[in-house]
C-alpha positions in Angstrom: -54.0 -96.5 3.6 -53.6 -96.9 -0.1 -56.5 -95.9 -2.2 -57.4 -97.4 -5.5 -59.0 -95.6 -8.3 -62.3 -97.3 -7.4 -62.1 -95.9 -3.8 -62.2 -92.3 -5.0 -65.6 -90.7 -5.5 -64.8 -90.0 -9.1 -62.0 -90.8 -11.5 -61.3 -87.1 -11.9 -60.5 -86.9 -8.1 -58.2 -89.9 -8.5 -56.4 -88.1 -11.3 -56.1 -84.9 -9.3 -54.5 -86.7 -6.4 -52.0 -88.5 -8.7 -51.2 -85.1 -10.3 -50.7 -83.5 -6.9 -48.5 -86.4 -5.8 -46.3 -86.2 -8.9 -46.1 -82.4 -8.5 -45.0 -82.6 -4.8 -42.4 -85.2 -5.4 -41.4 -85.2 -9.0 -38.4 -87.6 -8.4 -40.6 -90.3 -6.9 -43.3 -92.3 -8.6 -46.8 -91.0 -8.0 -48.4 -92.5 -4.8 -52.0 -93.2 -4.3 -52.0 -92.9 -0.5 -54.4 -90.1 0.2 -53.1 -89.2 3.7 -49.4 -89.2 2.5 -50.3 -86.9 -0.4 -52.3 -84.5 1.9 -49.5 -84.5 4.5 -46.9 -83.7 1.8 -49.2 -81.0 0.5 -49.6 -79.4 3.9 -45.8 -79.6 4.5 -45.1 -78.0 1.1 -47.7 -75.3 1.7 -46.2 -74.4 5.1 -42.8 -74.3 3.6 -44.0 -72.0 0.9 -45.7 -69.8 3.5 -42.5 -69.4 5.5 -40.6 -68.6 2.3 -43.2 -66.1 1.3 -42.9 -64.4 4.7 -39.1 -64.4 4.4 -39.3 -62.8 1.0 -41.7 -60.1 2.3 -39.4 -59.2 5.1 -36.4 -59.1 2.7 -38.5 -56.9 0.3 -39.2 -54.5 3.2 -35.5 -54.3 4.2 -34.5 -53.7 0.6 -37.2 -51.0 0.2 -35.8 -49.3 3.3 -32.3 -49.6 2.0 -33.4 -48.1 -1.4 -34.9 -45.1 0.5 -31.7 -44.6 2.4 -29.6 -44.8 -0.7 -31.8 -42.4 -2.6 -31.6 -39.9 0.3 -27.8 -40.3 0.3 -27.7 -39.9 -3.5 -29.7 -36.6 -3.2 -27.3 -35.4 -0.5 -24.3 -36.2 -2.7 -25.9 -34.3 -5.6 -26.4 -31.3 -3.4 -22.8 -31.5 -2.2 -21.6 -31.8 -5.8 -23.5 -28.6 -6.7 -21.9 -26.8 -3.8 -18.5 -28.0 -4.7 -19.0 -27.0 -8.4 -20.0 -23.5 -7.2 -17.0 -23.2 -5.0 -14.7 -24.4 -7.8 -16.2 -21.8 -10.2 -15.7 -19.1 -7.5 -12.1 -20.1 -7.0 -11.4 -20.2 -10.7 -12.9 -16.7 -11.0 -10.6 -15.5 -8.2 -7.5 -17.1 -9.8 -8.5 -15.5 -13.1 -8.9 -12.1 -11.6 -5.5 -12.4 -9.8 -3.7 -13.5 -12.9 -5.3 -10.8 -15.0 -3.4 -8.1 -13.0 0.0 -9.7 -13.7 2.0 -8.0 -16.5 3.0 -10.0 -19.5 6.5 -11.7 -19.3 9.3 -9.4 -20.3 7.5 -6.3 -19.1 9.5 -4.2 -16.6 7.6 -1.8 -14.5 9.4 1.4 -13.5 10.8 1.5 -10.0 8.4 3.6 -7.9 9.8 6.8 -6.5 10.0 7.3 -2.7 7.4 9.4 -1.1 8.6 12.8 -0.1 7.9 13.3 3.6 7.0 16.6 4.9 8.7 18.3 7.9 9.2 16.1 10.9 7.7 13.1 9.1 9.4 9.8 8.4 9.9 9.1 4.7 8.0 6.0 3.4 9.7 3.7 0.9 7.5 1.4 -1.1 8.1 -2.2 -0.3 9.1 -1.5 3.3 5.6 -0.9 4.5 4.3 2.0 6.5 5.5 0.8 10.0 8.8 2.3 11.2 11.2 -0.4 12.4 12.6 1.6 15.4 9.4 1.0 17.4 10.4 -2.7 17.7 13.8 -1.9 19.3 14.3 -2.0 23.0 14.2 1.5 24.7 17.8 1.3 25.8 19.0 1.0 22.2 17.1 4.1 21.2 18.4 6.1 24.1 20.8 8.8 22.7 21.7 10.6 25.9 25.0 8.7 26.3 26.1 8.7 22.6 28.7 11.5 23.1 30.5 9.2 25.7 30.2 6.0 23.8 30.9 7.3 20.3 33.1 10.5 20.2 32.8 12.7 17.1 35.0 11.6 14.2 36.3 15.0 13.2 
């Protein structure tokens, strides 16, 4: 049903419907059919409601993702601080180890052998304090048959 300007209660109502019609469908010429205008208005409003709901859901998802990323960022900051502390500790260890190294060209005197007392094995620096004979099999250390196997040289 097409309404004419004289069918509307006031001219102002007619102008509002024409404005609404041109707003809903800017590509088409304004229509004066009240039912078509109201139907288009309802369709557009429902479409806008669904878009609004979609945007709200997307906003909630993005807010959750922001919270997750902030938590991860804080964890990474803490890990960075731990790694910096470890790095500083390692640098300090390297610095302390390199401070004991003599300058290049410096020759340290050869250490003298430790003089062992009676019935004690002498210890030579660089060989450690463990006697090597303890690792030999017992048959090798057995000296009871030496006079048969190796006669005296003189």
